[in-house]
VMD Tcl script that builds the backbone (N, CA, C; Angstrom):
set m [mol new atoms 189]
animate dup $m
set s [atomselect $m all]
$s set {name element resname resid chain x y z} {
  {N N MET 1 A -115.115 65.886 -0.117}
  {CA C MET 1 A -114.818 65.231 -1.389}
  {C C MET 1 A -114.081 66.205 -2.286}
  {N N THR 2 A -113.028 65.743 -2.882}
  {CA C THR 2 A -112.331 66.528 -3.883}
  {C C THR 2 A -112.749 66.000 -5.243}
  {N N VAL 3 A -113.234 66.877 -6.066}
  {CA C VAL 3 A -113.679 66.488 -7.395}
  {C C VAL 3 A -112.504 66.638 -8.343}
  {N N THR 4 A -112.176 65.570 -9.032}
  {CA C THR 4 A -111.051 65.607 -9.958}
  {C C THR 4 A -111.528 65.985 -11.352}
  {N N GLY 5 A -110.597 66.400 -12.162}
  {CA C GLY 5 A -110.912 66.721 -13.546}
  {C C GLY 5 A -111.498 65.537 -14.280}
  {N N VAL 6 A -111.018 64.341 -13.947}
  {CA C VAL 6 A -111.525 63.127 -14.585}
  {C C VAL 6 A -112.994 62.918 -14.236}
  {N N GLN 7 A -113.348 63.133 -12.954}
  {CA C GLN 7 A -114.749 62.983 -12.553}
  {C C GLN 7 A -115.629 63.996 -13.269}
  {N N LEU 8 A -115.148 65.226 -13.373}
  {CA C LEU 8 A -115.929 66.238 -14.077}
  {C C LEU 8 A -116.116 65.849 -15.535}
  {N N GLN 9 A -115.059 65.370 -16.159}
  {CA C GLN 9 A -115.167 64.972 -17.558}
  {C C GLN 9 A -116.149 63.825 -17.718}
  {N N GLU 10 A -116.108 62.885 -16.770}
  {CA C GLU 10 A -116.988 61.717 -16.851}
  {C C GLU 10 A -118.454 62.104 -16.712}
  {N N TYR 11 A -118.770 62.914 -15.706}
  {CA C TYR 11 A -120.164 63.232 -15.420}
  {C C TYR 11 A -120.698 64.398 -16.218}
  {N N LEU 12 A -119.825 65.314 -16.595}
  {CA C LEU 12 A -120.294 66.542 -17.235}
  {C C LEU 12 A -119.822 66.665 -18.682}
  {N N ALA 13 A -119.393 65.557 -19.257}
  {CA C ALA 13 A -118.906 65.553 -20.636}
  {C C ALA 13 A -120.002 66.025 -21.589}
  {N N GLY 14 A -119.621 66.836 -22.549}
  {CA C GLY 14 A -120.550 67.275 -23.566}
  {C C GLY 14 A -121.289 68.558 -23.259}
  {N N LEU 15 A -121.029 69.126 -22.085}
  {CA C LEU 15 A -121.692 70.384 -21.746}
  {C C LEU 15 A -121.176 71.518 -22.610}
  {N N ASP 16 A -122.067 72.402 -22.964}
  {CA C ASP 16 A -121.676 73.631 -23.655}
  {C C ASP 16 A -121.632 74.751 -22.631}
  {N N TYR 17 A -120.560 75.500 -22.650}
  {CA C TYR 17 A -120.396 76.633 -21.725}
  {C C TYR 17 A -120.704 77.922 -22.458}
  {N N PRO 18 A -121.184 78.948 -21.757}
  {CA C PRO 18 A -121.472 78.984 -20.321}
  {C C PRO 18 A -122.640 78.077 -19.963}
  {N N VAL 19 A -122.627 77.624 -18.696}
  {CA C VAL 19 A -123.657 76.714 -18.213}
  {C C VAL 19 A -124.134 77.192 -16.837}
  {N N SER 20 A -125.415 77.036 -16.587}
  {CA C SER 20 A -125.973 77.450 -15.302}
  {C C SER 20 A -125.835 76.325 -14.284}
  {N N ARG 21 A -125.906 76.689 -13.021}
  {CA C ARG 21 A -125.860 75.696 -11.938}
  {C C ARG 21 A -127.010 74.706 -12.111}
  {N N GLU 22 A -128.188 75.192 -12.435}
  {CA C GLU 22 A -129.357 74.328 -12.623}
  {C C GLU 22 A -129.117 73.315 -13.743}
  {N N ASP 23 A -128.532 73.769 -14.849}
  {CA C ASP 23 A -128.241 72.859 -15.961}
  {C C ASP 23 A -127.167 71.842 -15.584}
  {N N LEU 24 A -126.199 72.254 -14.749}
  {CA C LEU 24 A -125.169 71.322 -14.283}
  {C C LEU 24 A -125.791 70.188 -13.481}
  {N N VAL 25 A -126.698 70.532 -12.583}
  {CA C VAL 25 A -127.358 69.518 -11.762}
  {C C VAL 25 A -128.169 68.578 -12.646}
  {N N ARG 26 A -128.923 69.127 -13.555}
  {CA C ARG 26 A -129.746 68.314 -14.460}
  {C C ARG 26 A -128.868 67.385 -15.296}
  {N N TRP 27 A -127.798 67.926 -15.843}
  {CA C TRP 27 A -126.889 67.137 -16.675}
  {C C TRP 27 A -126.250 66.022 -15.848}
  {N N GLY 28 A -125.829 66.354 -14.623}
  {CA C GLY 28 A -125.244 65.344 -13.744}
  {C C GLY 28 A -126.225 64.222 -13.447}
  {N N GLN 29 A -127.481 64.566 -13.177}
  {CA C GLN 29 A -128.510 63.563 -12.906}
  {C C GLN 29 A -128.698 62.650 -14.108}
  {N N GLU 30 A -128.725 63.225 -15.288}
  {CA C GLU 30 A -128.954 62.448 -16.506}
  {C C GLU 30 A -127.763 61.568 -16.859}
  {N N ASN 31 A -126.576 61.891 -16.320}
  {CA C ASN 31 A -125.368 61.153 -16.669}
  {C C ASN 31 A -124.804 60.349 -15.501}
  {N N GLY 32 A -125.630 60.084 -14.498}
  {CA C GLY 32 A -125.256 59.162 -13.436}
  {C C GLY 32 A -124.276 59.696 -12.408}
  {N N ALA 33 A -124.248 61.003 -12.195}
  {CA C ALA 33 A -123.356 61.571 -11.178}
  {C C ALA 33 A -123.758 61.053 -9.802}
  {N N SER 34 A -122.770 60.911 -8.937}
  {CA C SER 34 A -123.026 60.435 -7.580}
  {C C SER 34 A -123.880 61.460 -6.822}
  {N N THR 35 A -124.551 60.992 -5.783}
  {CA C THR 35 A -125.345 61.877 -4.937}
  {C C THR 35 A -124.461 62.962 -4.344}
  {N N GLU 36 A -123.256 62.588 -3.948}
  {CA C GLU 36 A -122.333 63.548 -3.347}
  {C C GLU 36 A -121.956 64.645 -4.349}
  {N N LEU 37 A -121.688 64.266 -5.582}
  {CA C LEU 37 A -121.350 65.268 -6.595}
  {C C LEU 37 A -122.548 66.161 -6.893}
  {N N LEU 38 A -123.737 65.591 -6.954}
  {CA C LEU 38 A -124.937 66.395 -7.201}
  {C C LEU 38 A -125.159 67.397 -6.069}
  {N N GLN 39 A -124.912 66.978 -4.832}
  {CA C GLN 39 A -125.034 67.898 -3.702}
  {C C GLN 39 A -124.040 69.041 -3.833}
  {N N MET 40 A -122.836 68.724 -4.278}
  {CA C MET 40 A -121.830 69.770 -4.463}
  {C C MET 40 A -122.251 70.737 -5.563}
  {N N LEU 41 A -122.799 70.205 -6.644}
  {CA C LEU 41 A -123.246 71.075 -7.731}
  {C C LEU 41 A -124.337 72.024 -7.246}
  {N N ARG 42 A -125.260 71.500 -6.441}
  {CA C ARG 42 A -126.342 72.338 -5.909}
  {C C ARG 42 A -125.826 73.414 -4.958}
  {N N ALA 43 A -124.684 73.150 -4.311}
  {CA C ALA 43 A -124.122 74.083 -3.331}
  {C C ALA 43 A -123.188 75.125 -3.951}
  {N N LEU 44 A -122.989 75.078 -5.244}
  {CA C LEU 44 A -122.071 76.029 -5.888}
  {C C LEU 44 A -122.526 77.463 -5.655}
  {N N PRO 45 A -121.569 78.351 -5.359}
  {CA C PRO 45 A -121.928 79.738 -5.056}
  {C C PRO 45 A -122.360 80.540 -6.286}
  {N N ALA 46 A -121.776 80.264 -7.420}
  {CA C ALA 46 A -122.106 81.014 -8.632}
  {C C ALA 46 A -123.297 80.366 -9.336}
  {N N GLU 47 A -124.016 81.179 -10.079}
  {CA C GLU 47 A -125.162 80.647 -10.811}
  {C C GLU 47 A -124.823 80.300 -12.250}
  {N N GLN 48 A -123.642 80.702 -12.702}
  {CA C GLN 48 A -123.240 80.403 -14.073}
  {C C GLN 48 A -121.728 80.257 -14.135}
  {N N PHE 49 A -121.277 79.385 -15.035}
  {CA C PHE 49 A -119.851 79.127 -15.221}
  {C C PHE 49 A -119.523 79.260 -16.697}
  {N N ASP 50 A -118.431 79.983 -16.960}
  {CA C ASP 50 A -118.070 80.273 -18.347}
  {C C ASP 50 A -117.224 79.193 -18.995}
  {N N ASP 51 A -116.539 78.366 -18.190}
  {CA C ASP 51 A -115.698 77.310 -18.753}
  {C C ASP 51 A -115.445 76.237 -17.701}
  {N N PRO 52 A -114.934 75.069 -18.111}
  {CA C PRO 52 A -114.696 73.976 -17.164}
  {C C PRO 52 A -113.736 74.350 -16.038}
  {N N ALA 53 A -112.734 75.159 -16.314}
  {CA C ALA 53 A -111.768 75.548 -15.285}
  {C C ALA 53 A -112.452 76.345 -14.179}
  {N N GLU 54 A -113.352 77.236 -14.554}
  {CA C GLU 54 A -114.085 78.030 -13.570}
  {C C GLU 54 A -114.962 77.124 -12.700}
  {N N LEU 55 A -115.607 76.156 -13.303}
  {CA C LEU 55 A -116.434 75.214 -12.559}
  {C C LEU 55 A -115.578 74.393 -11.603}
  {N N HIS 56 A -114.474 73.866 -12.088}
  {CA C HIS 56 A -113.591 73.041 -11.254}
  {C C HIS 56 A -113.090 73.838 -10.050}
  {N N GLU 57 A -112.702 75.070 -10.282}
  {CA C GLU 57 A -112.231 75.915 -9.197}
  {C C GLU 57 A -113.319 76.119 -8.144}
  {N N ALA 58 A -114.535 76.379 -8.584}
  {CA C ALA 58 A -115.647 76.586 -7.659}
  {C C ALA 58 A -115.931 75.311 -6.859}
  {N N LEU 59 A -115.881 74.156 -7.511}
  {CA C LEU 59 A -116.101 72.897 -6.802}
  {C C LEU 59 A -115.027 72.649 -5.751}
  {N N ASN 60 A -113.802 72.986 -6.063}
  {CA C ASN 60 A -112.718 72.761 -5.107}
  {C C ASN 60 A -112.839 73.657 -3.880}
  {N N THR 61 A -113.509 74.797 -3.997}
  {CA C THR 61 A -113.702 75.650 -2.817}
  {C C THR 61 A -114.688 75.035 -1.840}
  {N N LEU 62 A -115.511 74.103 -2.321}
  {CA C LEU 62 A -116.500 73.437 -1.466}
  {C C LEU 62 A -115.908 72.249 -0.724}
  {N N ALA 63 A -114.840 71.710 -1.249}
  {CA C ALA 63 A -114.254 70.485 -0.683}
  {C C ALA 63 A -113.615 70.728 0.671}
}
mol reanalyze $m
mol bondsrecalc $m
mol representation Tube
mol addrep $m
């Protein structure tokens, strides 16, 4: 799965950065993220992300 910027904005809108992987998963769950996206969030190599671009880049390495 390739995660697009639009999907990230939809599921992770309103996040304050830096954000931890754990907070990303929790936020995604609370905002109706797909099971596939939640699995990707859990598989992220870094434990913290400083901005949306860093998160998007990390997600694309999993695709």
